[in-house]
C-alpha positions in Angstrom: 119.4 92.8 123.2 120.6 90.0 121.0 117.1 89.2 119.9 116.5 92.8 119.0 119.8 92.9 117.0 118.8 89.7 115.2 115.4 91.2 114.2 116.9 94.4 112.8 119.9 92.8 111.2 117.8 90.1 109.5 117.5 90.9 105.8 120.7 92.8 105.4 121.0 91.3 101.9 117.7 92.9 100.9 118.1 96.1 102.9 121.1 97.0 105.0 119.6 100.3 106.0 116.8 98.7 108.0 117.8 99.9 111.5 118.8 103.5 110.5 115.5 103.9 108.6 113.4 102.6 111.5 115.2 104.9 113.9 114.8 107.9 111.7 111.1 107.1 111.2 110.3 106.8 114.9 112.5 109.8 116.0 111.0 112.1 113.4 107.5 110.9 114.4 108.2 111.5 118.1 109.6 115.0 117.4 106.6 116.0 115.3 104.3 114.7 118.0 106.1 116.5 120.8 106.1 119.7 118.7 102.4 119.5 118.5 101.6 118.7 122.1 104.2 120.7 124.0 105.1 123.8 121.9 102.9 126.9 121.8 101.1 127.6 118.5 103.1 130.8 117.9 106.4 128.8 118.0 108.4 128.4 114.8 108.8 124.7 115.5 105.1 124.1 116.3 103.5 121.3 114.2 99.8 121.8 113.7 97.2 119.1 114.3 96.3 119.4 110.6 99.9 118.6 109.7 100.0 115.7 112.1 96.8 114.3 110.5 98.4 114.8 107.0 101.6 113.0 108.1 99.5 110.1 109.5 97.7 109.8 106.2 101.1 109.7 104.4 102.3 106.9 106.6 99.1 104.9 105.9 99.9 105.3 102.2 103.5 104.3 102.9 102.2 101.1 104.6 100.0 100.5 101.6 103.0 101.0 99.2 104.9 98.5 101.4 102.2 96.0 100.7 102.3 96.6 96.9 106.1 96.4 96.8 106.1 93.0 98.6 103.9 91.4 96.0 105.2 93.3 92.9 108.8 94.1 93.7 109.7 90.7 95.2 107.3 88.3 93.5 106.7 90.1 90.2 102.9 90.2 90.6 101.6 93.6 89.4 98.4 93.9 91.4 96.1 96.7 90.4 93.5 95.8 93.1 95.2 96.6 96.4 92.9 99.5 96.8 90.2 96.9 97.4 92.0 95.4 100.4 92.8 98.9 101.7 89.2 100.0 101.4 87.8 96.8 103.1 90.1 97.3 106.1 88.9 100.9 106.2 85.2 99.9 106.1 85.8 97.5 109.0 87.1 100.4 111.1 84.4 102.7 109.8 81.7 100.3 110.9 83.1 100.2 114.4 83.3 104.0 114.5 79.7 104.3 113.3 78.5 102.0 116.1 80.3 104.2 118.6 78.1 107.2 117.6 75.1 105.7 119.3 72.2 108.1 119.9 74.4 111.1 119.1 73.5 110.8 115.4 71.2 113.2 113.6 68.2 110.8 114.1 69.2 109.8 117.7 68.8 106.1 117.0 71.0 104.2 119.5 71.3 101.1 117.3 71.1 102.1 113.6 73.5 104.5 111.9 71.9 107.6 110.4 71.9 106.4 106.8 70.0 103.2 107.8 67.4 105.3 109.6 67.1 107.6 106.5 66.7 104.5 104.2 64.0 103.2 106.6 65.9 100.1 107.7 64.2 98.4 110.7 67.1 96.4 112.0 70.9 96.1 111.9 72.1 93.8 109.1 73.8 90.6 110.3 77.3 91.7 109.0 77.2 94.7 111.3 76.7 92.5 114.4 79.8 92.6 116.6 81.2 95.6 115.0 80.6 97.7 118.1 83.6 95.8 119.7 87.0 97.2 118.8 88.8 93.8 118.8 86.2 92.2 116.5 86.3 95.1 114.1 90.1 95.0 113.9 89.9 91.2 113.4 87.6 91.8 110.5 90.0 94.5 109.1 92.6 91.8 108.5 90.5 88.7 108.1 88.2 90.0 105.3 91.0 91.4 103.0 93.1 88.3 103.8 90.3 85.9 103.0 89.4 87.7 99.8 93.1 87.6 98.8 93.3 83.9 99.6 90.2 83.0 97.5 91.3 85.2 94.6 94.9 84.1 94.7 94.1 80.4 95.1 91.9 80.5 92.0 94.2 82.7 89.9 97.6 81.2 90.8 96.5 77.6 90.6 95.2 78.4 87.1 98.6 79.9 86.4 97.2 83.3 85.4 100.1 85.7 85.2 101.3 89.0 83.6 98.9 91.5 82.3 95.9 89.1 82.5 96.3 88.9 86.3 96.7 92.7 86.5 93.4 93.1 84.6 91.7 90.6 86.9 92.8 92.4 90.0 91.6 95.7 88.6 88.2 94.1 87.7 88.0 92.8 91.3 88.3 96.3 92.8 86.0 97.8 90.2 83.3 95.2 91.0 83.6 96.0 94.7 83.3 99.7 93.8 80.0 99.2 92.0 78.7 97.0 94.8 79.5 99.4 97.6 77.9 102.3 95.7 74.5 100.5 96.2 72.5 101.6 99.2 71.1 98.0 99.5 74.6 96.8 100.5 74.3 98.5 103.9 77.6 100.4 103.8 76.3 103.9 103.3 76.1 103.9 99.5 77.7 106.8 97.7 78.3 108.8 100.9 80.0 106.0 102.7 80.6 106.2 106.5 81.5 109.4 108.2 80.7 111.8 111.1 82.7 109.7 113.5 82.8 110.8 117.2 85.3 108.7 119.2 87.5 105.7 119.2 87.8 103.5 122.3 86.2 106.4 124.2 88.6 109.1 123.0 87.4 112.1 121.1 88.7 111.8 117.5 88.9 115.6 117.3 91.2 116.0 120.3 94.9 116.8 119.5 96.1 114.0 121.8 94.0 111.4 119.9 95.3 112.6 116.6 98.9 112.4 117.8 98.3 109.0 119.2 96.9 107.7 116.0 99.9 109.1 114.1 102.4 107.5 116.5 100.5 104.1 116.3 100.7 104.3 112.5 104.4 105.1 112.6 105.1 102.3 115.0 103.1 99.7 113.1 104.8 100.8 109.8 108.2 100.2 111.4 107.1 96.8 112.8 105.6 95.7 109.5 108.7 96.9 107.6 111.1 94.9 109.9 108.9 91.8 109.7 108.7 92.1 105.9 112.5 92.4 105.7 112.9 89.4 107.8 110.4 87.3 105.8 111.9 88.3 102.5 115.5 87.5 103.7 114.4 84.1 104.9 114.3 80.9 102.8 110.7 81.7 101.9 111.8 85.0 100.6 114.6 83.5 98.5 112.1 81.1 96.9 109.8 84.0 96.2 112.7 85.8 94.4 113.3 82.6 92.4 109.7 82.5 91.4 109.9 86.1 90.3 113.0 85.6 88.2 112.2 82.1 86.8 108.9 80.6 87.9 109.1 77.7 85.4 112.5 76.6 86.7 111.3 76.9 90.3 108.3 74.7 89.6 110.5 72.2 87.7 112.8 71.6 90.7 109.8 70.9 92.9 108.5 74.1 94.5 104.7 74.6 94.6 105.0 78.1 93.3 101.3 78.8 93.5 101.3 78.2 97.3 104.2 80.7 97.8 102.4 83.3 95.7 99.1 82.8 97.5 100.5 83.3 100.9 102.6 86.3 99.9 99.5 87.8 98.3 97.5 87.2 101.5 100.3 88.8 103.7 100.3 91.8 101.4 96.5 92.1 101.5 96.6 92.0 105.3 99.1 94.8 105.5 96.8 96.8 103.1 93.8 96.1 105.3 95.7 97.4 108.4 96.7 100.5 106.5 93.0 101.1 105.6 91.9 100.6 109.2 94.5 103.2 110.4 93.6 105.6 107.6 89.9 106.0 108.4 89.9 107.5 111.9 92.6 110.0 110.8 90.9 111.1 107.7 87.3 110.9 109.1 85.5 109.2 106.2 85.5 106.0 104.1 83.4 105.8 100.9 83.4 103.7 97.7 85.8 106.1 96.0 88.6 104.2 97.8 87.9 101.2 95.6 88.5 103.3 92.5 91.0 101.6 90.1 92.9 104.9 89.7 93.8 104.6 93.4 95.4 101.2 92.8 97.3 102.6 89.8 98.6 105.4 91.9 100.0 102.9 94.4 102.0 101.3 91.7 103.4 104.7 90.8 104.5 105.3 94.4 106.5 102.1 94.4 107.9 102.8 90.9 109.1 106.2 92.0 110.7 105.0 95.2 112.2 101.8 93.6 110.5 98.5 93.6 112.0 95.5 95.4 113.5 97.7 98.1 110.7 98.2 100.6 112.3 101.4 101.8 111.9 102.9 98.3 108.2 102.1 98.3 107.7 103.9 101.6 109.8 107.0 100.5 108.0 107.0 97.1 104.5 107.0 98.7 105.4 109.9 101.1 107.1 112.0 98.4 104.4 111.5 95.7 101.6 112.2 98.1 103.3 115.3 99.5 103.7 116.5 95.9 100.0 115.7 95.3 99.1 117.9 98.3 101.1 120.8 97.1 100.3 120.4 93.4 96.5 120.1 93.8 96.5 123.2 95.9 98.1 125.2 93.0 96.7 123.4 89.9 94.1 120.8 91.0 93.0 120.0 87.4 96.6 119.2 86.3 97.6 116.7 88.9 96.7 113.6 87.0 98.8 114.9 84.0 101.7 115.5 86.3 101.3 112.1 87.9 101.3 110.4 84.4 104.4 112.5 83.4 106.1 111.5 86.6 105.5 107.8 85.9 106.7 108.1 82.3 109.9 109.9 83.3 110.7 107.5 86.1 110.2 104.5 83.7 112.5 106.0 81.1 115.2 107.6 83.2 114.9 106.0 86.6 113.8 102.4 86.0 115.0 101.4 89.5 113.5 104.4 91.2 115.1 106.8 93.7 116.7 103.9 95.6 118.3 102.7 92.4 119.6 106.2 91.8 121.0 106.3 95.3 122.7 102.9 94.8 124.3 104.2 91.6 125.6 107.4 93.3 127.1 105.3 96.1 128.7 102.9 93.7 130.4 105.8 91.9 131.5 107.3 95.2 133.1 104.2 96.6 136.0 104.1 94.1 136.7 107.8 94.8 136.8 107.2 98.5 139.1 104.2 98.0 141.5 106.2 95.9 141.6 109.0 98.5 142.3 106.5 101.3 145.1 104.8 99.3 146.7 108.2 98.5 
């Protein structure tokens, strides 16, 4: 019990609402899952499988926003390339799911995915070997984004590339991967990507129980990563990261190897993005090069800005709210969504520079004196 208390109480300086937030997240997820599995469809409280899938997608985006907030809100590195890490994790999961199709594909080839048979490939590429094993695919979902982040970060941060130049480089990285994955010769399905998944670990992906399980796993991992991130950022490492954000030259002058701290935080953030991508694919049912699109990485930054950067909770809330708004808005005026998104970002920048969590903090700060006066009276 004491260990559990330590884990949830760690990081109170950076987020005292950790335990309540985690409890609310898990309780709401459990209630939604129970409403899907145990209530009849004609019940007013019934949650459809479509809604469960949609909520699972929102939580994957929330995990991705958490990754962006870690590197942007706490270290001041505006990455416009986290969509690349998200997509790489998604492709690792997609490759595993494609291998599980076996001879149930359109062409009935037990070894080659349908797109390879269509393109007249004779054998499985070397980078597909081992992807029929779940553990190996999940390992690749974190190793590949982490390794790419390490190489990119090591080169960029050791060269002291910062500010807008670093943002442009991260955007160029994801755009280069977008162009590469569009090519059929790459062996990742080209423009169509990977889809038509059948099962995961032997469970039918279309079954309600599988959908609910994926949703609950996503909620649980989001809670775990949130607590771990709070603990890291409340530690000595996190305090150095904040010092680097606020005054990197001074931090370097007193002896800290700032590039190392930035590299490892960048790698940790990329790993979280890869996990989010791996959880996203079986719930959505497809992964294609469109996930590398730079506009997706820009949207991630907007999620964090709306919720409030440097708070973690705000990033999660912002991702859920903005994507819910996107779902509703695109159903009504699909062509106007990007204009609404841009307007939202401008308004938040002008009137809510600290996001929704900053607004909440201001409201609580105004409320405390009033409460104190009432208690004294």
